[in-house]
N, CA, C and O atoms as a DFTB+ gen file, in Angstrom:
528 C
 N C O
     1  1      37.240     -50.601       4.924
     2  2      36.495     -49.426       5.557
     3  2      35.925     -48.263       4.899
     4  3      34.885     -47.681       5.210
     5  1      36.790     -47.972       3.883
     6  2      36.470     -46.801       2.832
     7  2      35.103     -47.294       2.072
     8  3      34.195     -46.488       1.873
     9  1      35.005     -48.670       1.656
    10  2      34.009     -49.106       0.954
    11  2      32.728     -49.224       1.760
    12  3      31.665     -48.972       1.194
    13  1      32.744     -49.607       3.105
    14  2      31.700     -49.406       3.722
    15  2      31.221     -48.145       4.060
    16  3      30.007     -47.949       4.105
    17  1      32.137     -47.143       4.336
    18  2      31.640     -45.551       4.586
    19  2      30.946     -45.238       3.404
    20  3      29.881     -44.631       3.521
    21  1      31.359     -45.542       2.284
    22  2      30.928     -44.965       0.844
    23  2      29.427     -45.495       0.869
    24  3      28.499     -44.719       0.638
    25  1      29.192     -47.008       1.192
    26  2      28.311     -47.530       0.981
    27  2      27.057     -46.873       1.923
    28  3      25.994     -46.546       1.395
    29  1      27.265     -46.745       3.130
    30  2      26.549     -46.066       4.064
    31  2      26.241     -44.811       3.802
    32  3      25.077     -44.468       4.012
    33  1      27.165     -43.869       3.305
    34  2      26.869     -42.459       2.728
    35  2      25.995     -42.547       1.724
    36  3      25.000     -41.823       1.754
    37  1      26.208     -43.470       0.628
    38  2      25.339     -43.463      -0.483
    39  2      23.894     -43.839      -0.312
    40  3      23.022     -43.442      -1.084
    41  1      23.631     -44.739       0.886
    42  2      22.502     -45.355       1.190
    43  2      21.685     -44.151       2.048
    44  3      20.455     -44.098       2.035
    45  1      22.300     -43.445       2.598
    46  2      21.688     -42.286       3.427
    47  2      21.184     -41.038       2.499
    48  3      20.158     -40.379       2.665
    49  1      22.142     -40.890       1.513
    50  2      21.822     -39.914       0.364
    51  2      20.780     -40.291      -0.395
    52  3      20.036     -39.440      -0.883
    53  1      20.584     -41.663      -0.601
    54  2      19.404     -42.124      -1.412
    55  2      18.117     -42.024      -0.550
    56  3      17.092     -41.558      -1.046
    57  1      18.156     -42.425       0.639
    58  2      17.069     -42.357       1.508
    59  2      16.848     -40.908       1.639
    60  3      15.656     -40.650       1.474
    61  1      17.576     -39.864       1.878
    62  2      17.181     -38.595       2.179
    63  2      16.512     -38.077       0.931
    64  3      15.461     -37.439       1.007
    65  1      17.162     -38.367      -0.330
    66  2      16.677     -37.878      -1.840
    67  2      15.365     -38.563      -1.868
    68  3      14.476     -37.712      -1.847
    69  1      14.948     -39.636      -1.903
    70  2      13.838     -40.300      -1.900
    71  2      12.680     -39.884      -0.824
    72  3      11.487     -39.726      -1.082
    73  1      13.283     -39.755       0.366
    74  2      12.137     -39.227       1.145
    75  2      11.785     -37.897       1.050
    76  3      10.671     -37.514       1.407
    77  1      12.636     -37.143       0.597
    78  2      12.377     -35.534       0.228
    79  2      11.613     -35.348      -0.970
    80  3      10.948     -34.336      -1.191
    81  1      11.709     -36.304      -1.721
    82  2      10.802     -36.212      -3.010
    83  2       9.303     -36.329      -2.540
    84  3       8.414     -35.622      -3.016
    85  1       9.114     -37.190      -1.661
    86  2       7.580     -37.505      -1.219
    87  2       7.380     -36.793       0.053
    88  3       6.399     -37.187       0.686
    89  1       8.042     -35.874       0.569
    90  2       7.996     -35.344       1.898
    91  2       6.986     -33.988       1.681
    92  3       6.351     -33.772       0.649
    93  1       6.986     -33.340       2.595
    94  2       5.960     -32.060       2.711
    95  2       6.516     -31.144       1.416
    96  3       7.581     -31.286       0.815
    97  1       5.585     -30.281       1.210
    98  2       5.824     -29.232       0.024
    99  2       7.027     -28.601       0.405
   100  3       7.399     -28.444       1.568
   101  1       7.758     -28.165      -0.845
   102  2       8.751     -27.332      -0.650
   103  2       8.611     -25.902      -0.096
   104  3       7.566     -25.279      -0.281
   105  1       9.654     -25.370       0.585
   106  2       9.375     -24.204       0.905
   107  2       9.726     -22.987      -0.169
   108  3      10.838     -22.729      -0.628
   109  1       8.593     -22.376      -0.416
   110  2       8.823     -21.136      -1.602
   111  2       9.111     -19.944      -1.026
   112  3       9.034     -19.670       0.171
   113  1       9.462     -19.211      -1.965
   114  2      10.085     -17.606      -1.600
   115  2       9.031     -16.597      -1.972
   116  3       8.422     -16.717      -3.035
   117  1       8.812     -15.690      -1.209
   118  2       8.154     -14.492      -1.502
   119  2       9.090     -13.450      -2.425
   120  3      10.319     -13.494      -2.475
   121  1       8.331     -12.610      -3.063
   122  2       9.082     -11.676      -3.741
   123  2       8.415     -10.414      -4.159
   124  3       7.185     -10.464      -4.178
   125  1       8.978      -9.295      -4.497
   126  2       8.284      -8.091      -4.828
   127  2       8.243      -8.039      -6.190
   128  3       7.614      -7.082      -6.641
   129  1       8.740      -8.803      -6.989
   130  2       8.656      -8.918      -8.377
   131  2       9.812      -8.217      -9.153
   132  3       9.968      -8.341     -10.368
   133  1      10.587      -7.490      -8.361
   134  2      11.655      -6.699      -8.953
   135  2      12.946      -7.182      -8.467
   136  3      13.901      -6.406      -8.433
   137  1      13.073      -8.572      -8.033
   138  2      14.330      -9.167      -7.765
   139  2      14.634      -9.356      -6.146
   140  3      15.525     -10.119      -5.774
   141  1      13.864      -8.637      -5.260
   142  2      14.075      -8.966      -3.898
   143  2      13.209     -10.122      -3.532
   144  3      12.074     -10.281      -3.981
   145  1      13.855     -10.988      -2.623
   146  2      13.242     -12.170      -2.292
   147  2      13.181     -11.957      -0.564
   148  3      13.989     -11.365       0.152
   149  1      12.000     -12.622      -0.214
   150  2      11.728     -12.651       1.249
   151  2      11.494     -13.928       1.540
   152  3      11.287     -14.742       0.640
   153  1      11.496     -14.282       2.890
   154  2      11.344     -15.640       3.443
   155  2       9.845     -15.994       3.634
   156  3       9.459     -17.125       3.929
   157  1       9.113     -15.023       3.456
   158  2       7.753     -15.291       4.139
   159  2       6.869     -14.260       3.421
   160  3       7.369     -13.439       2.652
   161  1       5.507     -14.310       3.684
   162  2       4.527     -13.384       3.350
   163  2       4.280     -12.526       4.539
   164  3       4.505     -13.062       5.625
   165  1       3.840     -11.231       4.542
   166  2       3.495     -10.336       5.639
   167  2       2.138     -10.128       5.467
   168  3       1.603     -10.001       4.366
   169  1       1.459     -10.082       6.743
   170  2       0.129      -9.810       6.567
   171  2      -0.045      -8.254       6.207
   172  3       0.892      -7.458       6.264
   173  1      -1.341      -7.917       5.834
   174  2      -1.528      -6.603       5.472
   175  2      -0.769      -6.135       4.340
   176  3      -0.394      -4.969       4.219
   177  1      -0.543      -7.077       3.496
   178  2       0.305      -6.668       2.309
   179  2      -0.602      -7.226       1.065
   180  3      -1.336      -8.214       1.080
   181  1      -0.354      -6.340       0.004
   182  2      -1.113      -6.840      -1.349
   183  2      -0.021      -6.720      -2.574
   184  3      -0.299      -6.884      -3.762
   185  1       1.248      -6.407      -2.056
   186  2       2.320      -6.305      -3.073
   187  2       3.268      -7.427      -3.439
   188  3       4.122      -7.392      -4.325
   189  1       2.935      -8.608      -2.472
   190  2       3.883      -9.663      -2.566
   191  2       3.716     -11.012      -3.507
   192  3       2.542     -11.346      -3.667
   193  1       4.443     -11.618      -3.982
   194  2       4.018     -12.673      -4.791
   195  2       4.922     -13.861      -4.329
   196  3       6.040     -13.721      -3.834
   197  1       4.250     -15.124      -4.571
   198  2       4.872     -16.426      -4.184
   199  2       5.379     -16.988      -5.597
   200  3       4.766     -17.081      -6.660
   201  1       6.815     -17.365      -5.236
   202  2       7.549     -17.840      -6.617
   203  2       7.117     -19.478      -6.704
   204  3       7.273     -20.281      -5.785
   205  1       6.669     -19.706      -7.733
   206  2       6.283     -21.177      -7.914
   207  2       7.003     -21.462      -9.419
   208  3       6.808     -20.711     -10.375
   209  1       7.740     -22.488      -9.473
   210  2       8.490     -23.075     -10.525
   211  2       7.469     -23.452     -11.680
   212  3       6.544     -24.247     -11.510
   213  1       7.739     -22.789     -12.886
   214  2       6.945     -23.053     -13.966
   215  2       6.669     -24.639     -14.302
   216  3       5.634     -25.135     -14.748
   217  1       7.709     -25.184     -14.009
   218  2       7.808     -26.713     -14.116
   219  2       6.791     -27.486     -13.547
   220  3       6.306     -28.487     -14.075
   221  1       6.393     -26.897     -12.193
   222  2       5.302     -27.452     -11.516
   223  2       4.044     -27.362     -11.824
   224  3       3.135     -28.080     -11.407
   225  1       3.953     -26.141     -12.838
   226  2       2.732     -26.011     -13.677
   227  2       2.481     -26.476     -14.861
   228  3       1.439     -26.148     -15.429
   229  1       3.336     -27.275     -15.412
   230  2       3.578     -27.729     -16.641
   231  2       4.033     -27.060     -17.567
   232  3       3.849     -27.387     -18.739
   233  1       4.781     -25.887     -17.174
   234  2       5.495     -24.904     -18.166
   235  2       4.403     -23.834     -18.670
   236  3       4.654     -23.064     -19.597
   237  1       3.376     -23.845     -18.101
   238  2       2.510     -22.949     -18.520
   239  2       1.665     -22.305     -17.528
   240  3       1.462     -22.949     -16.499
   241  1       1.143     -21.175     -17.639
   242  2       0.129     -20.573     -16.635
   243  2      -1.398     -20.884     -16.990
   244  3      -1.954     -20.203     -17.852
   245  1      -1.979     -21.760     -16.424
   246  2      -3.548     -22.056     -16.676
   247  2      -4.350     -20.832     -16.442
   248  3      -4.119     -20.140     -15.451
   249  1      -5.381     -20.485     -17.386
   250  2      -6.065     -19.333     -17.257
   251  2      -6.910     -19.570     -16.213
   252  3      -7.481     -18.540     -15.854
   253  1      -7.178     -20.463     -15.646
   254  2      -8.174     -20.936     -14.446
   255  2      -7.493     -20.994     -13.032
   256  3      -8.104     -21.351     -12.025
   257  1      -6.300     -20.648     -13.043
   258  2      -5.239     -20.945     -11.948
   259  2      -6.044     -20.384     -10.632
   260  3      -6.800     -19.418     -10.739
   261  1      -5.855     -20.976      -9.531
   262  2      -6.343     -20.601      -8.168
   263  2      -5.553     -21.264      -7.251
   264  3      -4.835     -22.215      -7.557
   265  1      -5.682     -20.671      -5.814
   266  2      -5.257     -21.284      -4.902
   267  2      -6.090     -21.366      -3.558
   268  3      -6.976     -20.592      -3.196
   269  1      -5.495     -22.729      -2.755
   270  2      -6.275     -22.788      -1.596
   271  2      -5.132     -22.753      -0.376
   272  3      -4.074     -23.360      -0.542
   273  1      -5.364     -22.092       0.728
   274  2      -4.445     -21.845       1.609
   275  2      -5.105     -22.677       2.847
   276  3      -6.291     -22.678       3.174
   277  1      -3.972     -23.418       3.479
   278  2      -4.167     -24.193       4.697
   279  2      -2.981     -23.628       5.724
   280  3      -2.041     -22.859       5.518
   281  1      -3.402     -24.299       6.854
   282  2      -2.395     -24.025       8.032
   283  2      -2.357     -22.640       8.569
   284  3      -1.398     -22.223       9.219
   285  1      -3.462     -21.897       8.276
   286  2      -3.219     -20.446       8.618
   287  2      -4.200     -20.241      10.121
   288  3      -5.125     -20.998      10.416
   289  1      -3.810     -19.199      10.852
   290  2      -4.654     -18.689      12.055
   291  2      -5.922     -18.259      11.489
   292  3      -6.186     -17.771      10.391
   293  1      -6.774     -18.604      12.671
   294  2      -8.207     -18.170      12.389
   295  2      -8.215     -16.774      12.001
   296  3      -7.580     -16.013      12.731
   297  1      -8.860     -16.250      10.908
   298  2      -9.199     -15.056      10.666
   299  2      -7.915     -14.483       9.486
   300  3      -7.951     -13.393       8.914
   301  1      -7.044     -15.327       9.357
   302  2      -5.940     -15.085       8.418
   303  2      -6.419     -15.637       6.957
   304  3      -6.967     -16.713       6.718
   305  1      -6.117     -14.770       6.198
   306  2      -6.620     -15.247       4.745
   307  2      -5.491     -14.660       3.561
   308  3      -4.980     -13.541       3.575
   309  1      -5.243     -15.809       2.479
   310  2      -4.389     -15.520       1.293
   311  2      -5.271     -15.509       0.273
   312  3      -6.042     -16.466       0.203
   313  1      -5.346     -14.599      -0.584
   314  2      -6.020     -14.382      -1.680
   315  2      -5.416     -14.054      -2.970
   316  3      -4.820     -12.987      -3.122
   317  1      -5.533     -14.881      -3.869
   318  2      -4.897     -14.675      -5.286
   319  2      -5.273     -13.335      -6.285
   320  3      -6.284     -13.306      -6.988
   321  1      -4.436     -12.421      -6.224
   322  2      -4.750     -11.288      -7.120
   323  2      -4.502     -11.171      -8.744
   324  3      -5.256     -10.536      -9.480
   325  1      -3.347     -11.870      -9.187
   326  2      -2.965     -12.055     -10.472
   327  2      -1.576     -12.839     -10.595
   328  3      -0.750     -12.926      -9.686
   329  1      -1.472     -13.331     -11.728
   330  2      -0.235     -14.196     -12.044
   331  2       0.538     -13.462     -13.113
   332  3      -0.052     -12.854     -14.007
   333  1       1.725     -13.509     -13.037
   334  2       2.802     -12.953     -13.873
   335  2       3.865     -14.252     -14.255
   336  3       3.959     -15.196     -13.470
   337  1       4.497     -14.221     -15.273
   338  2       5.643     -15.084     -15.588
   339  2       6.984     -14.108     -15.486
   340  3       7.136     -13.002     -16.006
   341  1       7.692     -14.684     -14.849
   342  2       9.227     -13.807     -14.699
   343  2      10.318     -15.220     -14.833
   344  3      10.468     -16.005     -13.898
   345  1      10.896     -15.333     -15.926
   346  2      11.794     -16.239     -16.152
   347  2      11.248     -17.807     -16.041
   348  3      10.481     -18.373     -16.820
   349  1      11.719     -18.211     -15.132
   350  2      11.329     -19.864     -15.060
   351  2      10.330     -20.004     -13.794
   352  3      10.193     -21.093     -13.235
   353  1       9.741     -19.013     -13.434
   354  2       8.735     -18.885     -12.417
   355  2       7.435     -18.287     -12.685
   356  3       7.362     -17.424     -13.559
   357  1       6.449     -18.628     -12.069
   358  2       5.068     -17.982     -12.115
   359  2       5.283     -17.127     -10.965
   360  3       5.980     -17.596     -10.065
   361  1       4.809     -15.951     -10.826
   362  2       4.549     -15.027      -9.647
   363  2       3.241     -15.043      -9.291
   364  3       2.467     -14.554     -10.113
   365  1       2.757     -15.505      -8.217
   366  2       1.444     -15.532      -7.740
   367  2       1.192     -14.422      -6.943
   368  3       1.400     -14.626      -5.747
   369  1       0.698     -12.993      -7.324
   370  2       0.731     -11.912      -6.304
   371  2      -0.741     -12.157      -5.623
   372  3      -1.804     -12.440      -6.175
   373  1      -0.424     -11.940      -4.145
   374  2      -1.566     -12.280      -3.270
   375  2      -1.695     -11.022      -2.356
   376  3      -0.842     -10.149      -2.199
   377  1      -2.817     -11.096      -1.837
   378  2      -3.243     -10.170      -0.653
   379  2      -3.308     -11.147       0.569
   380  3      -3.842     -12.256       0.587
   381  1      -2.708     -10.561       1.498
   382  2      -2.578     -11.440       3.001
   383  2      -3.255     -10.326       3.894
   384  3      -2.948      -9.141       4.028
   385  1      -4.298     -11.090       4.480
   386  2      -5.110     -10.211       5.581
   387  2      -5.373     -11.104       6.807
   388  3      -5.445     -12.332       6.765
   389  1      -5.514     -10.308       7.946
   390  2      -6.130     -10.934       9.077
   391  2      -7.208     -10.150       9.746
   392  3      -7.110      -8.924       9.801
   393  1      -8.081     -10.686      10.185
   394  2      -9.334     -10.074      10.950
   395  2      -8.768      -9.314      12.160
   396  3      -9.287      -8.225      12.405
   397  1      -7.833      -9.721      12.898
   398  2      -7.526      -8.950      14.217
   399  2      -5.948      -8.586      14.044
   400  3      -5.113      -9.475      14.207
   401  1      -5.588      -7.355      13.734
   402  2      -4.355      -6.927      13.718
   403  2      -3.672      -6.877      15.273
   404  3      -2.498      -6.512      15.331
   405  1      -4.312      -7.203      16.433
   406  2      -3.999      -7.057      17.650
   407  2      -3.410      -8.455      18.106
   408  3      -2.994      -8.661      19.246
   409  1      -3.421      -9.469      17.002
   410  2      -2.995     -10.855      17.257
   411  2      -1.796     -11.018      16.547
   412  3      -1.843     -10.753      15.346
   413  1      -0.509     -11.475      17.128
   414  2       0.612     -12.115      16.274
   415  2       0.116     -13.257      15.281
   416  3      -0.767     -14.038      15.635
   417  1       0.726     -13.328      13.999
   418  2       0.561     -14.334      13.198
   419  2       2.064     -14.925      12.984
   420  3       2.996     -14.147      12.782
   421  1       2.245     -16.228      13.034
   422  2       3.416     -16.922      12.928
   423  2       3.167     -18.270      12.388
   424  3       3.590     -19.242      13.014
   425  1       2.531     -18.417      11.301
   426  2       2.155     -19.541      10.462
   427  2       3.179     -20.166       9.442
   428  3       4.195     -19.551       9.119
   429  1       2.880     -21.367       8.967
   430  2       3.575     -21.976       7.852
   431  2       2.299     -22.249       7.002
   432  3       1.550     -23.144       7.393
   433  1       1.969     -21.518       5.811
   434  2       0.740     -21.852       4.957
   435  2       1.310     -22.875       4.080
   436  3       2.490     -22.917       3.732
   437  1       0.263     -23.810       3.701
   438  2       0.263     -24.631       2.725
   439  2      -0.558     -24.231       1.520
   440  3      -1.772     -24.423       1.443
   441  1       0.187     -23.657       0.577
   442  2      -0.767     -23.289      -0.662
   443  2      -0.739     -24.107      -1.881
   444  3       0.247     -24.251      -2.605
   445  1      -1.990     -24.675      -2.066
   446  2      -2.071     -25.367      -3.090
   447  2      -2.435     -24.638      -4.209
   448  3      -3.374     -23.844      -4.163
   449  1      -1.678     -24.862      -5.372
   450  2      -2.087     -24.145      -6.667
   451  2      -2.799     -25.174      -7.522
   452  3      -2.469     -26.354      -7.646
   453  1      -3.934     -24.491      -8.155
   454  2      -4.907     -25.483      -8.858
   455  2      -5.087     -24.949     -10.181
   456  3      -4.814     -23.781     -10.460
   457  1      -5.526     -25.758     -10.968
   458  2      -6.117     -25.586     -12.434
   459  2      -7.824     -26.239     -12.401
   460  3      -8.158     -27.417     -12.528
   461  1      -8.478     -25.345     -12.242
   462  2      -9.754     -25.884     -12.088
   463  2      -9.887     -26.745     -10.497
   464  3      -9.619     -26.197      -9.428
   465  1     -10.330     -28.106     -10.627
   466  2     -10.520     -28.743      -9.697
   467  2      -9.017     -29.598      -9.305
   468  3      -8.711     -30.210      -8.282
   469  1      -8.444     -29.416     -10.252
   470  2      -6.882     -30.194     -10.338
   471  2      -5.775     -29.724      -9.492
   472  3      -5.418     -28.578      -9.766
   473  1      -5.215     -30.229      -8.655
   474  2      -4.103     -29.680      -7.706
   475  2      -2.910     -29.881      -8.404
   476  3      -2.535     -31.041      -8.575
   477  1      -2.127     -28.778      -8.917
   478  2      -0.900     -28.828      -9.636
   479  2       0.350     -28.997      -8.634
   480  3       1.137     -29.936      -8.757
   481  1       0.449     -28.204      -7.825
   482  2       1.590     -28.218      -6.812
   483  2       0.934     -27.849      -5.525
   484  3      -0.232     -27.475      -5.406
   485  1       1.994     -28.027      -4.380
   486  2       1.568     -27.268      -2.995
   487  2       2.895     -27.077      -2.604
   488  3       3.791     -27.921      -2.632
   489  1       2.984     -25.613      -2.145
   490  2       4.268     -24.919      -1.575
   491  2       3.872     -24.653      -0.086
   492  3       2.727     -24.642       0.365
   493  1       4.910     -24.464       0.513
   494  2       4.868     -24.227       1.987
   495  2       5.635     -22.633       2.131
   496  3       6.759     -22.445       1.667
   497  1       5.016     -21.769       2.691
   498  2       5.590     -20.430       3.005
   499  2       5.173     -19.905       4.253
   500  3       3.981     -19.875       4.561
   501  1       6.122     -19.467       5.029
   502  2       5.720     -18.763       6.297
   503  2       4.881     -17.381       6.124
   504  3       5.249     -16.612       5.237
   505  1       3.776     -17.038       6.931
   506  2       3.173     -16.020       7.016
   507  2       3.405     -15.407       8.295
   508  3       3.240     -16.090       9.306
   509  1       3.825     -14.007       8.395
   510  2       4.078     -13.169       9.454
   511  2       3.110     -11.788       9.659
   512  3       2.633     -11.089       8.765
   513  1       2.992     -11.642      10.958
   514  2       2.237     -10.466      11.443
   515  2       2.544     -10.105      12.775
   516  3       2.480     -10.949      13.669
   517  1       2.888      -8.877      13.004
   518  2       3.057      -8.479      14.285
   519  2       1.883      -7.998      14.983
   520  3       1.065      -7.476      14.225
   521  1       1.555      -8.021      16.228
   522  2       0.505      -7.364      16.883
   523  2       0.638      -5.783      16.737
   524  3       1.764      -5.286      16.782
   525  1      -0.424      -5.030      16.573
   526  2      -0.475      -3.628      16.451
   527  2      -1.233      -3.012      17.561
   528  3      -1.375      -1.790      17.609
């Protein structure tokens, strides 16, 4: 019985690990750059950064780094302002805007980090905005 249980447990663990390696992009955190982490980005902000592991960028920050954002409500945009290195992470400082502040935003953005035309990694991060 123990051997069967261990075999099933190991098989499930391998399935989960293999499945998650090729699954949706990992969920990134936002930061203020001073050690405070947030679960998502807030609309009408230009002080937040997305933490991306340097390993995903080849342990360097390309000079032509750019982002493409998908999964956002109409009129909501994320624009890359600058990139800093902090420890094992690249901090992608962004501006998050929406065309209509009277509409709630509760999205899961898929941010593709690129060097030229080549996609380096894709991360997911929630984007929030309350109606005003």
